[in-house]
C-alpha positions in Angstrom: 69.0 110.6 71.5 72.2 111.2 73.5 73.1 114.8 74.2 76.8 114.6 73.2 77.6 118.0 74.6 76.7 116.7 78.0 77.7 113.0 77.5 81.3 113.6 76.4 82.5 115.7 79.3 80.9 113.2 81.7 82.6 110.4 80.0 86.0 112.2 80.3 85.4 112.8 84.0 84.4 109.2 84.5 87.4 108.0 82.5 90.2 110.0 84.3 90.4 107.8 87.4 90.6 104.8 85.0 93.3 106.5 83.1 95.4 107.0 86.3 94.8 103.4 87.5 95.5 101.8 84.1 98.7 103.8 83.5 100.0 103.0 87.0 99.2 99.3 86.5 100.8 99.1 83.1 104.1 100.5 84.5 103.8 97.9 87.3 103.1 95.0 85.0 105.9 95.9 82.7 108.3 95.1 85.5 106.7 91.6 85.9 104.6 92.5 89.0 100.8 91.7 88.7 99.3 94.1 91.2 95.7 93.2 91.8 95.9 95.6 94.8 95.3 98.6 92.5 91.7 99.2 93.7 92.9 99.2 97.3 95.8 101.5 96.5 93.4 104.0 94.7 91.2 103.9 97.8 94.2 104.6 100.2 95.4 107.4 97.9 91.9 108.9 98.1 91.5 108.7 101.8 95.1 109.9 102.4 94.3 113.0 100.4 91.0 113.5 102.2 92.8 113.3 105.5 95.3 115.9 104.4 92.6 118.2 103.0 90.4 117.8 106.1 93.2 118.6 108.6 94.3 121.7 106.5 90.7 123.0 106.2 90.2 122.5 109.9 93.4 124.3 110.8 92.6 127.3 108.6 89.1 127.7 110.0 87.5 128.5 106.7 88.0 128.9 102.9 88.9 132.6 103.3 92.1 131.7 105.2 93.2 128.9 102.9 96.2 129.2 100.6 95.5 128.0 97.1 98.8 126.3 96.6 98.7 124.5 100.0 95.1 123.5 99.4 96.2 121.5 96.4 99.7 120.5 97.5 98.8 119.0 100.9 96.2 116.5 99.7 98.5 115.6 96.7 101.5 114.9 98.9 99.4 113.0 101.4 97.9 110.9 98.5 101.3 110.2 97.0 102.7 109.2 100.4 99.8 106.8 101.2 100.0 105.2 97.8 103.8 104.9 98.0 103.6 103.1 101.3 101.1 100.6 99.8 103.4 100.1 96.8 106.3 99.5 99.2 104.2 97.0 101.2 103.3 95.1 98.0 107.0 95.0 96.8 108.2 93.9 100.2 105.8 91.0 100.2 106.2 89.9 96.6 109.7 90.9 95.6 111.7 90.6 98.8 109.7 87.8 100.5 108.5 86.3 97.2 104.9 85.9 98.3 102.2 84.9 95.7 101.4 88.1 93.7 97.7 87.2 93.2 97.0 86.6 96.8 99.1 89.6 97.9 97.2 91.9 95.5 93.8 90.8 96.7 94.9 91.2 100.3 96.2 94.7 99.5 92.8 95.6 98.0 90.9 94.2 101.0 93.2 96.1 103.4 93.0 99.3 101.4 89.3 99.4 101.3 89.1 98.6 105.1 91.8 101.3 105.8 89.8 103.9 103.8 86.5 103.0 105.4 88.0 103.1 108.9 89.5 106.5 108.6 86.7 107.8 106.5 84.2 106.8 109.2 86.4 108.3 111.9 86.5 111.7 110.1 82.7 111.5 109.6 82.3 111.1 113.4 84.7 114.0 114.0 82.6 116.3 111.9 79.4 115.3 113.6 77.7 115.2 110.2 74.0 114.2 109.9 74.9 112.2 106.7 77.6 109.6 106.4 79.9 111.7 104.3 82.6 114.4 104.5 82.3 117.5 102.3 85.6 119.3 101.4 84.1 122.0 99.2 86.9 124.5 99.5 89.5 122.0 98.5 87.4 120.6 95.7 86.9 124.0 94.2 90.7 124.4 93.8 91.0 121.0 92.2 88.0 121.6 89.9 89.1 125.1 88.8 89.0 125.4 85.0 90.5 127.9 82.5 88.7 131.3 82.9 88.0 131.6 79.2 86.7 128.0 78.7 83.0 129.0 79.1 83.4 131.6 76.3 84.4 129.1 73.7 81.1 127.3 73.3 81.1 123.5 72.6 84.9 123.5 72.1 85.5 124.9 75.6 82.9 122.5 77.2 84.4 119.4 75.6 88.1 120.1 75.7 88.7 122.8 78.3 86.1 122.3 81.1 88.2 120.0 83.4 90.4 120.4 86.4 94.2 120.2 86.1 94.3 116.6 87.3 92.5 115.5 84.1 95.1 117.1 81.9 97.9 115.7 84.1 96.5 112.2 83.6 96.9 112.6 79.8 100.4 114.0 80.2 101.4 111.1 82.5 100.0 108.5 80.0 102.0 110.0 77.1 105.2 110.4 79.1 104.9 106.8 80.3 104.5 105.6 76.7 107.6 107.6 75.7 109.5 106.3 78.7 108.8 102.7 77.8 109.5 102.9 74.1 112.1 105.6 73.7 114.4 105.5 76.7 117.2 103.2 77.9 115.7 102.7 81.3 112.3 102.0 79.8 114.0 99.2 77.7 115.6 97.9 80.9 112.2 97.8 82.6 110.7 95.9 79.8 113.6 93.5 79.8 113.0 92.9 83.6 109.4 92.1 82.9 110.1 89.8 80.0 113.0 87.8 81.3 114.5 88.9 84.7 117.2 86.3 84.5 118.6 87.6 81.3 118.3 91.2 82.5 120.1 90.3 85.7 122.9 88.6 83.7 123.2 91.9 81.7 123.9 93.8 84.8 120.4 95.3 85.4 119.2 95.5 89.0 116.0 93.5 88.8 114.9 94.2 92.4 115.4 98.0 92.0 113.4 98.2 88.8 110.6 96.1 90.3 110.4 98.3 93.3 110.6 101.6 91.4 108.1 100.6 88.7 105.6 99.3 91.3 105.9 102.3 93.6 105.7 104.9 90.9 102.7 103.0 89.4 101.0 102.9 92.8 101.4 106.6 93.2 100.0 107.3 89.8 97.0 105.0 90.6 96.6 106.8 94.0 96.1 110.1 92.2 93.2 108.5 90.4 91.5 107.9 93.7 92.1 111.5 94.8 90.7 112.8 91.5 87.5 110.7 92.0 86.9 112.4 95.4 88.0 116.0 94.7 86.8 116.4 91.2 84.3 113.7 90.2 82.5 113.6 93.6 82.9 117.4 94.3 85.0 116.8 97.4 82.5 114.5 99.1 83.9 111.3 100.7 81.5 108.4 101.3 82.6 105.0 102.4 82.4 102.3 99.6 81.6 104.9 97.0 84.2 103.9 94.5 82.3 100.9 93.1 84.2 98.7 90.7 86.4 101.5 89.1 89.6 100.0 90.4 88.9 96.6 88.8 87.8 98.4 85.6 91.2 100.1 85.5 92.9 96.7 85.7 90.6 95.4 82.9 91.6 98.5 80.9 95.3 97.3 81.0 94.3 94.2 79.0 92.1 96.3 76.6 95.0 98.7 75.8 97.4 95.8 75.3 99.8 97.2 77.9 100.2 100.6 76.1 99.9 103.7 78.2 99.2 106.0 75.2 96.2 104.0 74.1 94.8 104.1 77.6 94.3 107.8 77.3 91.5 107.3 74.7 90.5 103.9 75.9 89.8 105.3 79.4 87.4 107.9 77.9 85.7 105.2 75.9 85.3 103.0 79.0 84.1 106.0 80.9 81.4 106.6 78.3 80.4 102.9 78.3 80.3 102.9 82.1 77.7 105.7 82.2 75.8 104.8 79.0 73.0 103.2 80.9 72.2 106.6 82.5 71.2 107.9 79.1 68.7 105.2 78.3 65.0 105.9 78.6 63.7 105.2 82.1 61.1 102.6 82.8 60.7 99.1 84.3 61.0 97.5 80.9 64.6 98.9 80.5 66.1 97.8 83.8 67.5 94.6 82.3 68.9 96.6 79.3 70.6 99.1 81.6 72.4 96.3 83.5 73.6 94.8 80.2 75.0 98.2 79.3 77.0 98.2 82.5 78.5 94.9 81.5 79.8 96.3 78.2 83.3 97.4 79.3 84.0 93.9 80.7 82.6 92.1 77.7 84.8 94.3 75.4 87.8 93.4 77.5 87.1 89.7 77.2 86.7 90.0 73.5 90.0 91.9 73.1 91.8 89.3 75.2 90.4 86.5 73.0 91.4 88.3 69.8 94.9 89.1 71.0 95.4 85.5 72.2 94.4 84.2 68.7 96.7 86.6 66.9 99.6 85.2 68.9 101.8 88.4 68.4 104.4 89.0 71.0 103.7 92.8 71.2 100.1 92.0 72.0 100.9 89.7 74.9 101.6 90.5 78.6 105.2 90.5 79.8 106.5 86.9 79.9 107.3 86.9 83.6 104.1 88.7 84.7 103.0 87.3 88.1 106.1 85.1 88.5 108.5 85.6 91.4 112.2 85.9 90.4 114.7 83.6 92.2 118.2 84.7 91.4 119.6 81.4 92.6 117.9 79.7 89.7 119.5 81.8 87.1 
């Protein structure tokens, strides 16, 4: 039997990086840009935050001398800056130079992982650690700090109030992104750009600006997901190639949620639970194959949802019409 009091919080923690990644990718795809570089951007956001935290911890000389606000602000700003630069690089290649979006996204992912491993390995050498990892315990404690009364509320506190501030920020960003896309004029313009950029351009909407802004903001949101993984999920420990396939799972989640940020809040937790379900199966050689099948469930569910939405043939369940296609203003 599954211990739900333990399983649900772990599913939430596992799902938060997916929530950031999928929300950022949804905003990007609503502009018509298919950014398969999200895994690499999350990786760069994480290592950028780690570099900022590492330099600040080293300059302070110990946790006792660290300022709580700066301990959080410096990694966050570094993460946002690194993710922003990756988003700008993607936009420059695909929007300005009109490069193929699929190839560019895959190149961004390869570059991002290599970038993270290079600087992560360099920091590990600077620390002279006996193990191939960096431990930023003081910074992690600030990110993982929970409400002081959460432990006194029993199961309710453990399930709903036992997370760091970035977990709640992910939910807020998902809800705000949904309101922005559905209830605001600029959200309508963004969706118009993603559906038919030529018509949007004829209506006086700056297609290039919206593509740049949506992709860069989406990249920064995805980057925070990488920072959360290191500072909260991994307790401040950076190890090269530790992300696994979470970035790709975030992209799969975009299809599962039918391009709706509000749905991604709950869907991310569901995917987080499915991702770790195999850990709660009985151990033994006979169950190894079953555990691997459980790890496939999120991807199988995504494929099933994609098939169902394709058969239903409803416009609101389909991706933006111009997704992945470069816009040539001269052809308007």
